[in-house]
C-alpha positions as CSV (number, residue, x, y, z in Angstrom):
1,M,0.0,0.0,0.0
2,Q,2.8,2.4,0.9
3,D,4.5,1.8,-2.4
4,D,1.3,2.6,-4.3
5,V,1.0,5.9,-2.5
6,Y,4.7,6.8,-3.1
7,S,4.5,5.7,-6.8
8,T,1.3,7.8,-7.4
9,S,2.9,10.8,-5.6
10,L,6.1,10.4,-7.7
11,D,4.2,10.2,-10.9
12,S,2.2,13.3,-10.0
13,T,5.4,15.2,-9.2
14,R,6.9,14.1,-12.6
15,H,3.7,15.1,-14.4
16,S,3.8,18.6,-12.7
17,K,7.5,19.1,-13.5
18,A,6.9,18.0,-17.1
19,A,4.0,20.4,-17.4
20,Y,6.1,23.3,-16.2
21,L,9.0,22.4,-18.5
22,H,6.6,22.2,-21.4
23,W,5.0,25.5,-20.5
24,I,8.3,27.4,-20.1
25,G,9.5,25.8,-23.3
26,G,6.5,27.3,-25.1
27,L,7.4,30.7,-23.6
28,F,10.9,30.4,-24.9
29,F,9.6,29.3,-28.4
30,D,7.3,32.4,-28.5
31,Q,10.4,34.5,-27.6
32,N,12.3,32.9,-30.5
33,K,14.7,31.3,-28.0
34,I,14.6,28.1,-30.1
35,Q,17.6,26.3,-28.5
36,E,16.3,26.8,-25.0
37,A,12.8,25.7,-26.0
38,E,14.1,22.5,-27.6
39,E,16.0,21.6,-24.4
40,L,12.9,22.2,-22.2
41,Y,10.6,20.4,-24.6
42,S,12.9,17.4,-24.7
43,R,13.2,17.4,-20.9
44,A,9.4,17.7,-20.6
45,L,9.0,14.8,-23.0
46,R,11.3,12.5,-21.0
47,A,9.5,13.4,-17.8
48,K,6.1,12.8,-19.2
49,E,7.1,9.5,-20.8
50,E,8.5,8.4,-17.4
51,A,5.4,9.4,-15.5
52,W,2.6,8.6,-18.0
53,G,4.1,6.7,-20.9
54,P,4.7,7.6,-24.5
55,K,1.1,7.1,-25.5
56,D,-0.5,9.6,-23.1
57,T,-2.2,12.5,-24.9
58,S,-0.2,15.1,-22.9
59,T,3.0,13.4,-24.0
60,I,1.7,13.5,-27.6
61,S,1.2,17.3,-27.2
62,I,4.9,17.7,-26.4
63,V,5.8,15.5,-29.4
64,N,3.8,17.8,-31.6
65,N,5.4,20.9,-30.2
66,L,8.8,19.4,-30.8
67,A,7.7,18.8,-34.4
68,I,6.8,22.4,-34.8
69,L,10.1,23.5,-33.3
70,Y,12.1,21.2,-35.6
71,E,10.2,22.5,-38.6
72,E,11.0,26.0,-37.5
73,Q,14.7,25.0,-37.4
74,G,14.5,23.4,-40.9
75,K,15.0,19.9,-39.5
76,T,12.4,18.4,-41.7
77,Q,13.3,14.8,-41.1
78,A,13.0,15.2,-37.3
79,A,9.9,17.2,-37.7
80,E,8.3,14.5,-40.0
81,E,9.1,11.8,-37.4
82,M,7.5,13.8,-34.6
83,Y,4.5,14.8,-36.6
84,L,3.9,11.1,-37.6
85,R,4.3,10.1,-33.9
86,A,1.8,12.7,-32.9
87,I,-0.7,11.7,-35.6
88,R,-0.4,8.0,-34.7
89,G,-0.9,8.9,-31.0
90,H,-4.0,10.9,-31.7
91,E,-5.3,8.2,-34.0
92,R,-4.8,5.6,-31.2
93,A,-6.5,7.9,-28.7
94,L,-9.4,8.9,-30.9
95,G,-9.6,6.1,-33.5
96,R,-8.7,6.5,-37.1
97,N,-12.2,7.4,-38.1
98,K,-12.2,10.4,-35.8
99,M,-9.4,12.4,-37.3
100,Q,-11.9,15.1,-38.3
101,E,-12.5,15.5,-34.6
102,A,-8.7,15.6,-34.1
103,E,-8.5,18.4,-36.6
104,A,-10.8,20.5,-34.5
105,T,-9.3,19.4,-31.1
106,Y,-5.6,19.4,-32.1
107,P,-5.2,22.1,-34.9
108,R,-1.5,22.3,-34.3
109,V,-1.0,18.7,-35.3
110,V,-3.0,19.1,-38.5
111,R,-1.3,22.5,-39.3
112,G,2.1,20.9,-38.8
113,F,1.2,17.9,-40.9
114,E,0.0,20.2,-43.7
115,N,3.2,22.3,-43.6
116,V,5.4,19.2,-43.9
117,W,3.0,17.7,-46.5
118,A,3.4,20.9,-48.6
119,Q,7.1,20.2,-48.8
120,N,6.3,16.8,-50.3
121,T,8.5,15.1,-47.6
122,M,5.8,13.1,-45.9
123,P,4.6,9.6,-47.0
124,A,0.9,8.9,-47.3
125,L,-0.7,8.0,-43.9
126,D,-1.9,4.7,-45.3
127,S,1.6,3.6,-45.8
128,V,2.6,4.4,-42.3
């Protein structure tokens, strides 16, 4: 019983830390401090994955923000990988048939996908 309480408390602490790192990373991104934003987004992603796992929707949100950041830096391969990971995660969470819902709920994922798609660097989703 004690271990369960400790584990839950530790996960909650990691989740909070990750949320703050993600939030501050966003502030840095908005200030065009791209290197700092990338570092904080990466730390937030590691903390979220440790606390909640790579498939949690809040983890997927950080993945999407990293994709946007990589795209901003011109790192199209890294951006594509992150966008695909975010899209797959949202498809798992919502179901493949609900991607229209995802477009309304997660417009940054869709916008990022469209930006990469416009560069003709992304494979069709059916082949992924």
